[in-house]
C-alpha positions in Angstrom: 8.0 18.5 3.5 4.7 16.5 4.2 5.2 12.6 5.0 4.8 9.7 2.2 1.0 8.1 2.7 -0.7 5.4 1.2 -4.6 5.0 0.6 -6.5 1.3 0.1 -9.6 1.5 -1.5 -11.7 -1.5 0.3 -14.5 -0.8 -2.5 -12.0 -1.3 -5.3 -10.5 -4.0 -3.9 -11.0 -8.1 -5.1 -8.6 -9.5 -2.2 -6.1 -11.2 -4.6 -3.6 -10.6 -1.3 -0.9 -9.4 -4.2 -0.1 -6.2 -2.0 0.2 -8.4 1.5 2.5 -10.9 -0.3 4.7 -8.3 -1.7 4.5 -6.2 1.2 3.6 -7.7 4.3 5.3 -5.5 6.7 2.6 -2.5 5.1 -0.5 -4.5 4.2 -2.2 -7.6 5.4 -5.8 -9.1 4.2 -8.8 -9.0 6.5 -9.7 -12.6 7.6 -13.3 -12.2 7.3 -13.8 -10.6 3.4 -9.7 -11.1 2.3 -10.1 -7.7 1.3 -6.9 -5.0 1.7 -5.7 -3.9 5.6 -3.5 -1.1 5.7 -0.9 -1.5 8.4 1.3 1.8 8.2 -0.7 4.8 6.4 2.6 6.4 6.3 5.5 3.5 5.4 8.8 4.3 6.7 11.5 4.4 4.1 12.7 1.3 4.4 9.7 -0.4 3.1 8.9 1.9 0.1 10.5 -0.1 -2.7 8.1 -3.3 -1.5 5.4 -0.7 -1.4 5.8 0.7 -5.1 5.7 -2.5 -6.4 2.9 -3.7 -4.2 0.8 -0.8 -6.2 2.4 -1.8 -9.2 1.3 -5.2 -8.8 -2.1 -4.7 -7.5 -4.6 -6.2 -10.1 -7.7 -3.7 -9.3 -5.5 -0.8 -8.6 -6.8 -0.4 -5.0 -3.7 1.3 -3.3 -2.2 4.2 -4.0 0.9 5.9 -2.7 1.1 9.4 -2.4 5.1 9.8 -2.2 6.4 13.1 -0.6 8.7 15.2 -2.5 12.4 15.4 -1.7 13.3 18.6 0.1 14.1 21.4 -2.3 11.7 20.3 -4.7 
Protein backbone atom coordinates (compact mmCIF):
# COMPACT_ATOMS: atom_id res chain seq x y z
CA UNK A 1 0.00 0.00 0.00
CA UNK A 2 1.35 3.42 -0.90
CA UNK A 3 1.22 6.21 1.66
CA UNK A 4 -1.40 8.92 1.59
CA UNK A 5 0.07 12.22 0.48
CA UNK A 6 -0.75 15.88 0.16
CA UNK A 7 0.03 18.35 -2.59
CA UNK A 8 -0.17 22.11 -2.11
CA UNK A 9 -0.17 24.38 -5.16
CA UNK A 10 1.33 27.70 -4.02
CA UNK A 11 0.57 29.20 -7.45
CA UNK A 12 -3.13 28.60 -6.89
CA UNK A 13 -3.17 29.49 -3.16
CA UNK A 14 -4.77 32.83 -2.26
CA UNK A 15 -3.50 32.89 1.35
CA UNK A 16 -6.89 32.57 3.06
CA UNK A 17 -5.31 30.41 5.78
CA UNK A 18 -8.25 28.04 6.16
CA UNK A 19 -5.94 25.03 5.91
CA UNK A 20 -3.64 26.28 8.67
CA UNK A 21 -6.62 27.03 10.92
CA UNK A 22 -8.25 23.67 10.21
CA UNK A 23 -5.17 21.43 10.42
CA UNK A 24 -2.32 23.40 12.05
CA UNK A 25 -0.33 20.21 12.61
CA UNK A 26 -0.11 19.72 8.84
CA UNK A 27 -0.29 23.22 7.29
CA UNK A 28 1.17 26.64 8.00
CA UNK A 29 1.38 29.95 6.16
CA UNK A 30 4.54 31.49 4.80
CA UNK A 31 5.33 34.55 6.93
CA UNK A 32 6.50 36.47 3.84
CA UNK A 33 3.62 35.98 1.42
CA UNK A 34 0.91 34.20 3.44
CA UNK A 35 0.76 31.24 1.07
CA UNK A 36 0.35 27.64 2.17
CA UNK A 37 3.27 25.75 3.64
CA UNK A 38 3.00 21.99 3.85
CA UNK A 39 4.46 20.66 7.10
CA UNK A 40 3.71 16.98 6.44
CA UNK A 41 3.34 15.71 2.87
CA UNK A 42 2.35 12.31 4.29
CA UNK A 43 0.08 13.20 7.22
CA UNK A 44 -0.24 10.75 10.12
CA UNK A 45 -3.53 8.88 10.37
CA UNK A 46 -4.48 10.91 13.45
CA UNK A 47 -4.61 14.10 11.33
CA UNK A 48 -6.32 12.78 8.21
CA UNK A 49 -9.85 13.85 9.17
CA UNK A 50 -8.60 17.43 9.67
CA UNK A 51 -6.70 17.22 6.36
CA UNK A 52 -9.87 16.17 4.52
CA UNK A 53 -11.74 19.09 6.09
CA UNK A 54 -8.94 21.51 5.14
CA UNK A 55 -9.14 20.33 1.53
CA UNK A 56 -12.91 20.88 1.56
CA UNK A 57 -12.71 24.42 2.99
CA UNK A 58 -9.85 25.69 0.82
CA UNK A 59 -11.46 28.48 -1.24
CA UNK A 60 -8.98 28.20 -4.11
CA UNK A 61 -8.70 24.40 -4.29
CA UNK A 62 -4.94 24.67 -3.82
CA UNK A 63 -4.57 21.53 -1.74
CA UNK A 64 -5.17 17.94 -2.80
CA UNK A 65 -5.17 14.82 -0.66
CA UNK A 66 -4.30 11.56 -2.37
CA UNK A 67 -5.48 8.99 0.11
CA UNK A 68 -4.02 5.49 -0.08
CA UNK A 69 -6.53 2.70 -0.56
CA UNK A 70 -6.91 0.30 2.35
CA UNK A 71 -5.13 -3.04 2.06
CA UNK A 72 -6.84 -5.43 -0.29
CA UNK A 73 -8.25 -2.77 -2.64
